[in-house]
N, CA, C and O atoms as a MOPAC input file, in Angstrom:
PM7 MOZYME 1SCF
protein

 N    113.56200 1    23.61300 1   169.15700 1
 C    112.96000 1    24.34000 1   168.20900 1
 C    111.61900 1    23.79900 1   167.43400 1
 O    111.29300 1    22.68400 1   167.02700 1
 N    110.86000 1    25.34800 1   167.40600 1
 C    110.04000 1    24.98500 1   166.93700 1
 C    109.74000 1    24.94100 1   165.39400 1
 O    110.24900 1    25.79600 1   164.66900 1
 N    108.95800 1    24.00300 1   164.89800 1
 C    109.12000 1    24.34000 1   163.50600 1
 C    107.97500 1    25.24500 1   162.92100 1
 O    107.32500 1    25.70800 1   163.85800 1
 N    107.48200 1    25.67600 1   161.65400 1
 C    106.50000 1    26.81800 1   161.72000 1
 C    105.84100 1    25.63600 1   160.71100 1
 O    106.42600 1    24.79600 1   160.02800 1
 N    104.67000 1    25.84600 1   160.84800 1
 C    103.75600 1    25.32000 1   160.57900 1
 C    103.62800 1    25.79200 1   158.94500 1
 O    103.76500 1    26.96900 1   158.60900 1
 N    103.32100 1    24.59800 1   157.90000 1
 C    103.50600 1    24.72700 1   156.70400 1
 C    102.36400 1    25.36300 1   155.85300 1
 O    101.31300 1    24.80400 1   156.16700 1
 N    102.14300 1    26.39700 1   154.81300 1
 C    100.54100 1    26.78900 1   154.37800 1
 C    100.02400 1    25.64400 1   153.56000 1
 O    100.70200 1    24.76500 1   153.02700 1
 N     98.88800 1    25.76600 1   153.54300 1
 C     97.48400 1    24.97800 1   153.27400 1
 C     98.15200 1    24.41100 1   151.83600 1
 O     98.35300 1    23.25100 1   151.47600 1
 N     98.44200 1    25.80800 1   151.09500 1
 C     98.67800 1    25.50500 1   149.64400 1
 C     99.30700 1    27.03400 1   149.34300 1
 O     99.26000 1    28.05100 1   150.03400 1
 N     99.97200 1    26.75700 1   147.90200 1
 C    100.90200 1    28.02900 1   147.56900 1
 C    100.21800 1    29.11500 1   146.85800 1
 O    100.89100 1    29.87000 1   146.15700 1
 N     99.07700 1    29.25600 1   146.95700 1
 C     98.54000 1    30.46100 1   146.64100 1
 C     98.21800 1    30.91400 1   147.96400 1
 O     98.16300 1    32.14200 1   147.90700 1
 N     97.91200 1    30.40200 1   149.45100 1
 C     98.16200 1    31.45600 1   150.48000 1
 C     99.39400 1    31.41900 1   151.18200 1
 O     99.36200 1    31.86300 1   152.33000 1
 N    100.63500 1    30.92300 1   150.68300 1
 C    101.91300 1    31.53800 1   150.63100 1
 C    102.16000 1    32.86800 1   150.07100 1
 O    102.86800 1    33.64800 1   150.70700 1
 N    101.72500 1    33.16000 1   149.10800 1
 C    101.56100 1    33.81700 1   147.65900 1
 C    101.07300 1    35.17000 1   148.05600 1
 O    101.61700 1    36.24400 1   147.79800 1
 N     99.72400 1    34.91900 1   148.87100 1
 C     98.86700 1    36.10200 1   149.00900 1
 C     99.27600 1    36.73300 1   150.56600 1
 O     98.76700 1    37.80200 1   150.90000 1
 N    100.26000 1    35.98800 1   151.53600 1
 C    100.31000 1    36.71200 1   152.71500 1
 C    101.36300 1    37.28500 1   152.42700 1
 O    102.09900 1    36.47600 1   151.86200 1
 N    101.97500 1    38.58300 1   152.55100 1
 C    102.93700 1    38.89000 1   152.39100 1
 C    103.85500 1    39.22800 1   153.46500 1
 O    103.29900 1    39.39300 1   154.55000 1
 N    104.95800 1    39.35500 1   153.44900 1
 C    105.82500 1    39.41700 1   154.79000 1
 C    105.35100 1    40.66600 1   155.38900 1
 O    104.78900 1    41.58800 1   154.79800 1
 N    105.67500 1    40.58000 1   156.76100 1
 C    105.47600 1    41.59200 1   157.61600 1
 C    105.39600 1    43.11700 1   156.67200 1
 O    106.49200 1    43.19400 1   156.11700 1
 N    104.80700 1    43.95600 1   156.40300 1
 C    105.16100 1    45.46400 1   156.38400 1
 C    104.57000 1    46.49800 1   156.89100 1
 O    103.48500 1    46.94400 1   156.51900 1
 N    105.38600 1    47.00400 1   157.92600 1
 C    104.62400 1    48.40100 1   158.61800 1
 C    104.42400 1    49.35200 1   157.74700 1
 O    105.10000 1    50.01400 1   156.96000 1
 N    102.87000 1    49.22400 1   158.21500 1
 C    102.20000 1    50.77100 1   157.11900 1
 C    102.08200 1    51.82800 1   158.00500 1
 O    101.68300 1    51.77800 1   159.16800 1
 N    102.39700 1    52.63300 1   157.47300 1
 C    101.83800 1    54.04400 1   157.66900 1
 C    100.59200 1    54.64100 1   157.58800 1
 O    100.03600 1    54.75500 1   156.49500 1
 N    100.01700 1    55.08800 1   158.75200 1
 C     98.22000 1    55.88800 1   158.55000 1
 C     98.71300 1    57.21900 1   157.53100 1
 O     99.66700 1    57.99500 1   157.58900 1
 N     97.55400 1    57.05800 1   156.57500 1
 C     97.43000 1    58.16700 1   156.06200 1
 C     97.42200 1    59.87200 1   156.38600 1
 O     96.32900 1    60.09700 1   156.90500 1
 N     98.08200 1    60.94100 1   156.30100 1
 C     98.55400 1    61.77500 1   156.62600 1
 C     96.33600 1    62.51100 1   156.89000 1
 O     95.40600 1    62.35700 1   156.09900 1
 N     96.33200 1    63.13900 1   158.11200 1
 C     94.54100 1    63.91100 1   157.93700 1
 C     95.09700 1    64.93400 1   158.37200 1
 O     96.03500 1    64.99000 1   159.16800 1
 N     94.41800 1    65.96500 1   157.75500 1
 C     94.60400 1    67.13200 1   157.68600 1
 C     93.64000 1    67.82500 1   159.02300 1
 O     92.41300 1    67.91600 1   158.97800 1
 N     94.35300 1    68.19700 1   159.99000 1
 C     93.71700 1    68.47700 1   161.44000 1
 C     93.23900 1    69.66100 1   161.49900 1
 O     92.49900 1    69.94200 1   162.44100 1
 N     93.67000 1    71.00500 1   160.12400 1
 C     93.46000 1    71.90000 1   160.42000 1
 C     93.49100 1    72.85700 1   159.12900 1
 O     94.30000 1    72.65100 1   158.22500 1
 N     92.59100 1    73.88600 1   159.08900 1
 C     92.54000 1    74.63900 1   157.68000 1
 C     93.54200 1    75.73900 1   158.29900 1
 O     94.04200 1    75.85100 1   159.41800 1
 N     93.65100 1    76.65800 1   156.88700 1
 C     94.73200 1    77.73100 1   157.27700 1
 C     93.64900 1    78.81400 1   156.46800 1
 O     93.08200 1    78.46800 1   155.43200 1
 N     93.48300 1    79.92100 1   156.98000 1
 C     92.56100 1    81.14800 1   156.47400 1
 C     93.41600 1    82.56400 1   155.96500 1
 O     94.31700 1    83.03700 1   156.65800 1
 N     93.21900 1    82.84300 1   155.35500 1
 C     93.93700 1    84.23400 1   154.82300 1
 C     92.90700 1    85.22400 1   154.64700 1
 O     92.32000 1    85.33900 1   153.57200 1
 N     92.63400 1    86.01000 1   155.73600 1
 C     92.17100 1    87.42100 1   155.22200 1
 C     92.29200 1    87.87200 1   154.09200 1
 O     93.35400 1    87.87300 1   153.46900 1
 N     90.78800 1    88.49200 1   153.51800 1
 C     91.03500 1    89.08800 1   152.25100 1
 C     91.55900 1    90.40200 1   152.92700 1
 O     91.43800 1    90.91200 1   154.04100 1
 N     92.37600 1    90.81400 1   151.42300 1
 C     92.60300 1    92.53500 1   151.92500 1
 C     91.85300 1    93.49600 1   151.57800 1
 O     91.28300 1    93.48700 1   150.48700 1
 N     91.72400 1    94.51500 1   152.47400 1
 C     90.99900 1    95.43900 1   152.61100 1
 C     91.37000 1    96.68900 1   151.79500 1
 O     92.42900 1    97.31400 1   151.73800 1
 N     90.00400 1    96.89900 1   151.08400 1
 C     90.36000 1    97.86800 1   149.75800 1
 C     91.01600 1    99.61800 1   150.42700 1
 O     90.43000 1   100.27800 1   151.28500 1
 N     91.92300 1    99.89500 1   149.94900 1
 C     92.46600 1   100.75100 1   150.85800 1
 C     92.48700 1   102.43100 1   150.00600 1
 O     93.24300 1   102.57100 1   149.04400 1
 N     92.03000 1   103.03700 1   150.24600 1
 C     92.16800 1   104.61300 1   149.30700 1
 C     93.44800 1   105.01200 1   148.82200 1
 O     93.19000 1   105.66600 1   147.81200 1
 N     94.78300 1   104.98200 1   148.99000 1
 C     95.47900 1   105.16300 1   148.11900 1
 C     96.40600 1   103.88700 1   147.14300 1
 O     97.53900 1   103.45600 1   147.35800 1
 N     95.35400 1   103.49200 1   145.95100 1
 C     95.57500 1   102.64400 1   145.19800 1
 C     96.89300 1   102.51800 1   144.27800 1
 O     96.95700 1   101.56600 1   143.50100 1
 N     97.59400 1   103.14000 1   144.32100 1
 C     99.19500 1   103.15700 1   144.11200 1
 C     99.55800 1   102.16300 1   143.21800 1
 O     98.71500 1   102.15700 1   142.32100 1
 N    100.37500 1   101.35100 1   143.03600 1
 C    100.42400 1   100.27200 1   142.45700 1
 C    101.43000 1   100.58000 1   141.40500 1
 O    101.54900 1   101.78600 1   141.18500 1
 N    102.46500 1    99.49400 1   140.43800 1
 C    102.97700 1    99.93600 1   139.62500 1
 C    102.51500 1   100.13700 1   138.77700 1
 O    103.27400 1   100.79200 1   138.06400 1
 N    101.06200 1    99.86000 1   138.05700 1
 C    101.24100 1   100.46700 1   136.73100 1
 C    100.68800 1   102.15500 1   137.15900 1
 O    101.15100 1   103.02000 1   136.41600 1
 N     99.94600 1   102.54400 1   138.04900 1
 C     99.86700 1   104.15400 1   138.31500 1
 C    101.03600 1   104.47000 1   138.55300 1
 O    101.05200 1   105.70000 1   138.50700 1
 N    102.42100 1   103.95200 1   138.87200 1
 C    103.44500 1   104.79700 1   138.66400 1
 C    104.26400 1   104.83700 1   137.62000 1
 O    105.12800 1   105.64600 1   137.28300 1
 N    103.62000 1   103.22300 1   136.86000 1
 C    104.58000 1   103.87400 1   135.27800 1
 C    103.78900 1   104.55400 1   134.87800 1
 O    104.43200 1   105.47500 1   134.37400 1
 N    102.14700 1   104.87000 1   134.66500 1
 C    101.84600 1   105.70800 1   133.83100 1
 C    101.98400 1   107.22400 1   134.20000 1
 O    102.09500 1   108.13300 1   133.37700 1
 N    101.96100 1   107.36000 1   135.56200 1
 C    102.48700 1   108.81600 1   135.89200 1
 C    104.30800 1   108.92800 1   135.33600 1
 O    104.68900 1   110.07600 1   135.10500 1
 N    104.85000 1   108.33300 1   135.23400 1
 C    106.44400 1   108.48200 1   134.73900 1
 C    105.75700 1   108.62600 1   133.51000 1
 O    105.41200 1   109.79400 1   133.33500 1
 N    105.43600 1   107.85800 1   132.59900 1
 C    104.89000 1   108.12700 1   131.29800 1
 C    104.67700 1   109.82300 1   130.94600 1
 O    105.40500 1   110.58400 1   130.30900 1
 N    103.62400 1   110.01600 1   131.50200 1
 C    103.17100 1   111.34600 1   131.20800 1
 C    104.22200 1   112.59500 1   131.52600 1
 O    104.32900 1   113.67600 1   130.94800 1
 N    104.95800 1   112.05100 1   132.65800 1
 C    105.64200 1   113.28700 1   133.10800 1
 C    106.83400 1   113.50100 1   131.91800 1
 O    107.15800 1   114.61600 1   131.50900 1
 N    107.55600 1   111.95200 1   131.33200 1
 C    108.00500 1   111.93100 1   130.21900 1
 C    107.74000 1   112.85800 1   128.91800 1
 O    108.45500 1   113.73200 1   128.42800 1
 N    106.65100 1   112.44100 1   128.58100 1
 C    106.05600 1   113.29200 1   127.79300 1
 C    105.54200 1   114.24700 1   127.79700 1
 O    105.07900 1   114.55700 1   126.69900 1
 N    105.30200 1   115.29200 1   128.99800 1
 C    104.98800 1   116.50500 1   129.22900 1
 C    106.54300 1   117.28700 1   128.98000 1
 O    106.73500 1   118.47000 1   128.70000 1
 N    107.39000 1   116.37700 1   129.15100 1
 C    109.03400 1   117.03500 1   129.47900 1
 C    109.50100 1   117.79400 1   128.23700 1
 O    110.40300 1   118.63100 1   128.23600 1
 N    108.56800 1   117.28900 1   126.86400 1
 C    108.72200 1   117.48500 1   125.48000 1
 C    110.56200 1   117.27300 1   125.18600 1
 O    111.37700 1   118.17700 1   124.99600 1
 N    110.79900 1   115.88800 1   125.22800 1
 C    112.45900 1   115.88500 1   125.00700 1
 C    111.71100 1   114.48600 1   123.82600 1
 O    112.50700 1   113.55800 1   123.68700 1
 N    110.76800 1   114.35900 1   123.28100 1
 C    110.55300 1   113.47500 1   122.40500 1
 C    111.41400 1   113.58400 1   121.13800 1
 O    112.17100 1   112.72000 1   120.69400 1
 N    111.11600 1   115.02100 1   120.54700 1
 C    111.96900 1   115.59900 1   119.78800 1
 C    113.54800 1   114.71600 1   119.90100 1
 O    113.65900 1   113.68200 1   119.24200 1
 N    114.28300 1   115.01800 1   120.44400 1
 C    115.69200 1   114.58300 1   120.61200 1
 C    116.00100 1   113.31400 1   121.03600 1
 O    117.09500 1   112.78300 1   120.85200 1
 N    114.64500 1   112.58800 1   121.85400 1
 C    114.64100 1   110.79100 1   121.29800 1
 C    114.70100 1   110.25400 1   120.04700 1
 O    115.44200 1   109.35800 1   119.64200 1
 N    113.42500 1   111.19500 1   119.16300 1
 C    113.66200 1   110.67900 1   118.14700 1
 C    114.52400 1   110.79400 1   117.11200 1
 O    114.40000 1   110.12900 1   116.08300 1
 N    115.79600 1   111.95300 1   117.38500 1
 C    117.47900 1   112.16500 1   116.62700 1
 C    117.85400 1   111.03000 1   116.80400 1
 O    118.22500 1   110.28300 1   115.89800 1
 N    117.79400 1   110.67100 1   118.30800 1
 C    118.85100 1   109.81000 1   118.82400 1
 C    118.57300 1   108.12700 1   118.54500 1
 O    119.37400 1   107.20900 1   118.72600 1
 N    116.93200 1   108.03900 1   117.96200 1
 C    116.68500 1   106.92400 1   118.00300 1
 C    116.42000 1   106.50700 1   116.13600 1
 O    116.11600 1   105.41900 1   115.64600 1
 N    116.66300 1   107.76400 1   115.48400 1
 C    116.77700 1   107.56300 1   114.15100 1
 C    117.76300 1   106.38300 1   113.49900 1
 O    117.34800 1   105.51100 1   112.73500 1
 N    118.85100 1   106.49100 1   113.85000 1
 C    119.68300 1   105.21000 1   112.83600 1
 C    119.68200 1   104.02400 1   113.35100 1
 O    119.89100 1   103.10900 1   112.55400 1
 N    119.46300 1   103.67900 1   114.73200 1
 C    119.30000 1   102.09600 1   115.32000 1
 C    117.89400 1   101.86300 1   114.62400 1
 O    117.75300 1   100.80300 1   114.01500 1
 N    116.94200 1   102.67900 1   114.65900 1
 C    115.43400 1   102.22200 1   113.85500 1
 C    115.31000 1   102.05000 1   112.18400 1
 O    114.47300 1   101.46400 1   111.49700 1
 N    116.75200 1   102.97300 1   111.76700 1
 C    116.39400 1   102.96700 1   110.42100 1
 C    117.32500 1   101.55100 1   109.75800 1
 O    117.31100 1   100.93600 1   108.69200 1
 N    118.17100 1   101.45200 1   111.16500 1
 C    119.38800 1   100.11000 1   110.73500 1
 C    118.37000 1    98.62900 1   110.77900 1
 O    118.39400 1    97.73000 1   109.93900 1
 N    117.34100 1    98.70900 1   112.23900 1
 C    116.74000 1    97.35900 1   112.19400 1
 C    115.64000 1    97.58600 1   111.13600 1
 O    115.07200 1    96.54300 1   110.81300 1
 N    115.24700 1    98.60600 1   110.57800 1
 C    113.93200 1    98.34900 1   109.63700 1
 C    115.01300 1    97.57900 1   107.92600 1
 O    114.74000 1    96.53200 1   107.33900 1
 N    115.81000 1    98.25700 1   107.68900 1
 C    116.85800 1    97.60100 1   106.88600 1
 C    116.91800 1    96.30700 1   106.91400 1
 O    116.39400 1    95.70100 1   105.97900 1
 N    117.64600 1    95.47400 1   108.11200 1
 C    117.57700 1    94.33200 1   108.34800 1
 C    116.59300 1    93.40100 1   108.39000 1
 O    116.61900 1    92.17200 1   108.33900 1
 N    115.55900 1    94.34500 1   108.51300 1
 C    114.00600 1    93.51700 1   108.23900 1
 C    113.85300 1    93.26500 1   106.86700 1
 O    113.67600 1    92.19100 1   106.29000 1
 N    113.96300 1    94.61700 1   106.34500 1
 C    113.16200 1    94.58400 1   105.00100 1
 C    114.91400 1    93.26000 1   103.96700 1
 O    114.74700 1    92.40500 1   103.09700 1
 N    115.77600 1    93.54500 1   104.38100 1
 C    116.98300 1    92.28100 1   103.99900 1
 C    116.45600 1    91.09000 1   103.77100 1
 O    116.34800 1    90.50000 1   102.69500 1
 N    115.89900 1    90.52500 1   105.60300 1
 C    115.74900 1    89.43400 1   105.59100 1
 C    114.23900 1    88.79600 1   104.59900 1
 O    113.95200 1    87.66900 1   104.19700 1
 N    113.50300 1    90.21000 1   104.48300 1
 C    112.27300 1    89.58300 1   103.84800 1
 C    112.35900 1    89.00700 1   102.33000 1
 O    111.91400 1    88.03700 1   101.71700 1
 N    113.20400 1    90.17600 1   102.05100 1
 C    113.61200 1    90.43100 1   100.48900 1
 C    114.58700 1    88.95000 1   100.25900 1
 O    114.32600 1    88.13000 1    99.38000 1
 N    115.49500 1    88.84200 1   101.02600 1
 C    116.19400 1    87.46500 1   100.59700 1
 C    115.72900 1    86.42400 1   100.68900 1
 O    116.14200 1    85.43100 1   100.09100 1
 N    114.65300 1    86.46300 1   101.56200 1
 C    113.45400 1    84.97200 1   101.55100 1
 C    112.76100 1    84.83800 1   100.96300 1
 O    112.11800 1    83.80200 1   101.13600 1
 N    112.30300 1    85.85600 1    99.70300 1
 C    111.37400 1    85.87000 1    98.78400 1
 C    112.08600 1    85.32000 1    97.65600 1
 O    111.80500 1    84.24600 1    97.12400 1
 N    113.31600 1    86.34400 1    97.20400 1
 C    114.36700 1    85.62800 1    96.22300 1
 C    115.00800 1    84.33700 1    96.27600 1
 O    115.22700 1    83.58400 1    95.32700 1
 N    115.32700 1    84.14000 1    97.69200 1
 C    115.20500 1    82.19600 1    97.88400 1
 C    113.98500 1    81.16300 1    97.17500 1
 O    114.03700 1    80.21200 1    96.39500 1
 N    112.94600 1    81.84000 1    97.83900 1
 C    111.93700 1    81.34400 1    97.13600 1
 C    111.88100 1    81.04700 1    95.63000 1
 O    112.14500 1    79.97200 1    95.09200 1
 N    111.39900 1    82.46500 1    94.90200 1
 C    111.75700 1    81.95500 1    94.07000 1
 C    112.83800 1    81.30500 1    92.89800 1
 O    112.44700 1    80.70100 1    91.90000 1
 N    113.91700 1    81.49400 1    93.14900 1
 C    114.89200 1    80.64900 1    92.83100 1
 C    114.64400 1    79.48300 1    92.87700 1
 O    114.67900 1    78.67200 1    91.95100 1
 N    114.24700 1    79.24000 1    94.47200 1
 C    114.27100 1    77.32500 1    94.40600 1
 C    112.74500 1    77.37000 1    93.55100 1
 O    112.27100 1    76.25300 1    93.75700 1
 N    112.00700 1    77.96500 1    92.89800 1
 C    110.79000 1    77.39500 1    92.60500 1
 C    111.36100 1    77.27800 1    90.93700 1
 O    110.85100 1    76.52600 1    90.10600 1
 N    112.34700 1    78.05600 1    90.71500 1
 C    112.95500 1    78.25800 1    89.21300 1
 C    113.53600 1    76.85500 1    88.83300 1
 O    113.36500 1    76.12000 1    87.86000 1
 N    114.26200 1    76.76900 1    89.93400 1
 C    115.11800 1    75.17600 1    90.20200 1
 C    114.57100 1    74.19000 1    89.57000 1
 O    115.10700 1    73.46900 1    88.72900 1
 N    112.92500 1    74.12300 1    90.18200 1
 C    112.36700 1    72.70500 1    90.37200 1
 C    111.78000 1    72.60500 1    89.06200 1
 O    111.39300 1    71.49000 1    88.71200 1
 N    111.61900 1    73.77900 1    88.11800 1
 C    111.09600 1    73.48000 1    86.78600 1
 C    112.18400 1    72.86500 1    85.83200 1
 O    113.16800 1    73.55800 1    85.57300 1
 N    112.06500 1    71.60400 1    85.29300 1
 C    113.04800 1    70.53500 1    84.68800 1
 C    114.01100 1    71.63100 1    84.00600 1
 O    115.03600 1    71.84300 1    84.65400 1
 N    113.85700 1    72.40000 1    82.75600 1
 C    114.71300 1    73.22500 1    81.80600 1
 C    115.05000 1    74.32600 1    82.15700 1
 O    116.04100 1    74.81000 1    81.60900 1
 N    114.22100 1    75.22500 1    83.36400 1
 C    114.56600 1    76.74300 1    83.47400 1
 C    116.08900 1    76.53100 1    83.38000 1
 O    116.73400 1    76.84900 1    82.38100 1
 N    116.76900 1    75.82000 1    84.78800 1
 C    118.21000 1    76.53000 1    84.83200 1
 C    118.91700 1    76.57400 1    83.16900 1
 O    119.27500 1    77.51000 1    82.45400 1
 N    118.91100 1    75.60200 1    83.05200 1
 C    119.88600 1    75.32200 1    82.40900 1
 C    119.60100 1    76.54500 1    80.80100 1
 O    120.47200 1    77.13700 1    80.16200 1
 N    118.35400 1    76.54900 1    80.62100 1
 C    118.09600 1    77.65300 1    79.49200 1
 C    117.69800 1    78.97600 1    79.76900 1
 O    117.34200 1    79.74200 1    78.87300 1
 N    117.75900 1    79.43100 1    81.50500 1
 C    118.38300 1    80.71100 1    81.61100 1
 C    119.78600 1    80.78800 1    81.70000 1
 O    120.28200 1    81.85200 1    81.33000 1
 N    120.44500 1    80.01400 1    82.05700 1
 C    121.82300 1    80.18900 1    81.76000 1
 C    122.65200 1    80.40600 1    80.64700 1
 O    123.65900 1    81.11400 1    80.63600 1
 N    122.05700 1    79.59000 1    79.46000 1
 C    122.13100 1    79.80700 1    78.31900 1
 C    121.78600 1    81.02300 1    77.46200 1
 O    122.17600 1    81.34900 1    76.34100 1
 N    120.79500 1    81.69700 1    78.46300 1
 C    120.30200 1    82.96100 1    77.94800 1
 C    121.27800 1    83.94700 1    78.58600 1
 O    121.70900 1    84.78600 1    77.79500 1
 N    121.65800 1    84.01900 1    79.66000 1
 C    123.10500 1    84.85400 1    79.81300 1
 C    124.28000 1    84.78300 1    79.26300 1
 O    125.07100 1    85.72400 1    79.19400 1
 N    124.44000 1    83.78200 1    78.88700 1
 C    125.69100 1    83.37300 1    77.87300 1
 C    125.26700 1    84.19600 1    76.49400 1
 O    126.06400 1    84.98800 1    75.99100 1
 N    124.22200 1    84.00200 1    76.03600 1
 C    123.90000 1    85.19600 1    74.96600 1
 C    123.96600 1    86.42100 1    74.92400 1
 O    124.34900 1    87.08200 1    73.95800 1
 N    123.50200 1    86.93200 1    76.23900 1
 C    123.37500 1    88.08000 1    76.35000 1
 C    124.59200 1    88.55300 1    76.96500 1
 O    124.68000 1    89.74400 1    77.26300 1
 N    125.42900 1    87.84400 1    77.16000 1
 C    127.39000 1    88.58300 1    77.35300 1
 C    127.54400 1    88.42900 1    76.18100 1
 O    127.31000 1    89.49400 1    75.60900 1
 N    127.89300 1    87.44500 1    75.32100 1
 C    128.35200 1    87.53600 1    74.12300 1
 C    127.76400 1    88.86500 1    73.19800 1
 O    128.52100 1    89.45700 1    72.42900 1
 N    126.62400 1    89.17800 1    73.33100 1
 C    125.99000 1    90.31700 1    72.54200 1
 C    126.35700 1    91.37800 1    72.86700 1
 O    126.61400 1    92.26700 1    72.05500 1
 N    126.48000 1    91.52900 1    74.43500 1
 C    126.92000 1    93.13500 1    74.95900 1
 C    128.37800 1    93.21000 1    74.86400 1
 O    128.84600 1    94.33900 1    75.01600 1
 N    129.63100 1    91.74700 1    74.53000 1
 C    130.85300 1    92.15300 1    74.10400 1
 C    130.74800 1    92.41800 1    72.81800 1
 O    131.35200 1    93.34100 1    72.27300 1
 N    129.84900 1    91.49900 1    72.14900 1
 C    130.38400 1    92.24500 1    70.59500 1
 C    129.79300 1    93.88700 1    70.08600 1
 O    130.30000 1    94.55900 1    69.18800 1
 N    128.57300 1    94.28600 1    70.95600 1
 C    128.06800 1    95.89100 1    70.52000 1
 C    129.24100 1    96.49200 1    71.13700 1
 O    129.84200 1    97.26200 1    70.38800 1
 N    129.81800 1    96.31800 1    72.52300 1
 C    130.47100 1    97.02900 1    73.52200 1
 C    131.81300 1    96.99700 1    73.66000 1
 O    132.39400 1    98.02700 1    74.00300 1
 N    132.50200 1    95.85000 1    73.42300 1
 C    134.04500 1    95.71400 1    73.80600 1
 C    134.75600 1    95.47800 1    72.50400 1
 O    135.95600 1    95.24600 1    72.64800 1
 N    134.28900 1    95.48100 1    71.20700 1
 C    135.26300 1    94.93700 1    70.16300 1
 C    136.48500 1    96.29100 1    69.94600 1
 O    137.71600 1    96.29100 1    69.95100 1
 N    135.61700 1    97.20400 1    69.79200 1
 C    136.56400 1    98.73300 1    69.10200 1
 C    136.79000 1    98.76600 1    70.58000 1
 O    136.20800 1    98.17700 1    71.49100 1
 N    138.00400 1    99.79200 1    70.57600 1
 C    138.50900 1   100.59400 1    71.71600 1
 C    138.17000 1   101.64500 1    72.18800 1
 O    138.36200 1   102.05900 1    73.33200 1
 N    137.42800 1   102.33500 1    70.97300 1
 C    136.22600 1   103.38100 1    71.58800 1
 C    135.21000 1   103.25800 1    72.55900 1
 O    135.01400 1   103.81800 1    73.63700 1
 N    134.48300 1   102.20500 1    71.78400 1
 C    133.75100 1   101.31100 1    72.86000 1
 C    134.16900 1   101.57200 1    74.25700 1
 O    133.84800 1   102.40000 1    75.10900 1
 N    135.06700 1   100.49400 1    74.19000 1
 C    135.76000 1    99.84800 1    75.26500 1
 C    135.95800 1   100.96400 1    76.44100 1
 O    135.66500 1   100.87200 1    77.63300 1
 N    136.54500 1   102.03900 1    75.73200 1
 C    136.87400 1   103.14100 1    76.53100 1
 C    135.37100 1   104.04900 1    77.50500 1
 O    135.31000 1   104.31800 1    78.70500 1
 N    134.31400 1   104.32100 1    76.36200 1
 C    133.27300 1   104.72000 1    76.78100 1
 C    132.62500 1   103.85800 1    78.23300 1
 O    132.25300 1   104.38300 1    79.28200 1
 N    132.64000 1   102.36000 1    77.87500 1
 C    132.31600 1   101.30500 1    79.26200 1
 C    133.12300 1   101.52900 1    80.40200 1
 O    132.70400 1   101.55300 1    81.56000 1
 N    134.29400 1   101.69100 1    80.03900 1
 C    134.99200 1   101.71100 1    81.26900 1
 C    135.19500 1   103.15300 1    82.05100 1
 O    135.74800 1   103.20300 1    83.14900 1
 N    134.55500 1   104.62700 1    81.18600 1
 C    134.62200 1   105.38100 1    82.16900 1
 C    133.06700 1   105.39100 1    82.55300 1
 O    132.73600 1   106.27000 1    83.34800 1
 N    132.24600 1   104.67600 1    82.16900 1
 C    131.12500 1   104.53200 1    82.72800 1
 C    131.34000 1   103.65300 1    83.94700 1
 O    130.83900 1   104.11700 1    84.97100 1
 N    131.91700 1   102.58900 1    84.06300 1
 C    132.04400 1   102.00200 1    85.03700 1
 C    132.80900 1   102.82100 1    86.22100 1
 O    132.38000 1   102.60400 1    87.35400 1
 N    133.88100 1   103.73000 1    86.09200 1
 C    134.56800 1   104.21200 1    86.54800 1
 C    133.84000 1   105.45300 1    87.12200 1
 O    134.06800 1   105.72000 1    88.30200 1
 N    133.07600 1   106.16300 1    86.49200 1
 C    131.74000 1   106.85500 1    86.96500 1
 C    130.89600 1   106.30900 1    87.84000 1
 O    130.65000 1   106.92200 1    88.87900 1
 N    130.42100 1   105.31200 1    87.62800 1
 C    129.48600 1   104.64900 1    88.49000 1
 C    130.13300 1   103.97900 1    89.99700 1
 O    129.44900 1   103.72200 1    90.98800 1
 N    131.40200 1   103.81100 1    89.88900 1
 C    131.87500 1   103.42600 1    91.34800 1
 C    132.28800 1   104.56300 1    91.84400 1
 O    132.23500 1   104.53500 1    93.07300 1
 N    132.83900 1   105.96800 1    91.24500 1
 C    132.55200 1   107.27100 1    92.13400 1
 C    131.83000 1   107.56000 1    92.39100 1
 O    131.97500 1   108.54600 1    93.11400 1
 N    130.64000 1   107.21900 1    92.20600 1
 C    129.45700 1   107.68600 1    92.62300 1
 C    128.97400 1   106.97600 1    94.02100 1
 O    128.39400 1   107.47200 1    94.98700 1
 N    129.37300 1   105.78100 1    93.80600 1
 C    129.13200 1   104.68700 1    94.68000 1
 C    129.66700 1   105.09300 1    96.24300 1
 O    129.10000 1   105.07600 1    97.33500 1
 N    131.07500 1   105.47700 1    95.79600 1
 C    132.34400 1   105.43600 1    96.60700 1
 C    132.43600 1   106.82900 1    97.46800 1
 O    133.00100 1   106.86000 1    98.56100 1
 N    131.79300 1   108.03800 1    96.83500 1
 C    131.52500 1   109.30000 1    97.03300 1
 C    132.57900 1   110.27100 1    97.07100 1
 O    132.87900 1   111.19800 1    97.82200 1
 N    133.24400 1   109.55000 1    95.57400 1
 C    134.85600 1   110.84700 1    95.43600 1
 C    134.21900 1   111.55900 1    94.11300 1
 O    134.81600 1   112.48400 1    93.56100 1

């Protein structure tokens, strides 16, 4: 058995890595050429097809029936958008009022005072109560459509 010679210094042993096979870098040996497409006389394409179909649809005079069909969904979508905008603005206003130190308590006190005044003027006498109840019933019937 032959003994391997000891390295001269510890730095030399660290600098020499164990035998690792290295693969050569890949080399591109050929290139791919793609010929340009020649301009054809029939330019068709998806856009032209779409434009032709839209022109034919407009010329068929069916826009009135389409508008009649789309009125309810468009109104619902518009109402939903309006509701979201109004509720967002309302929420912002209430949030701003809530941040003012005395405003919520003062507004609540104002509401209680108004309710007591309304009850004093309209609910003490039976004739006034009957008038208020009849007005509420009439309003309810207008809302539900009776």
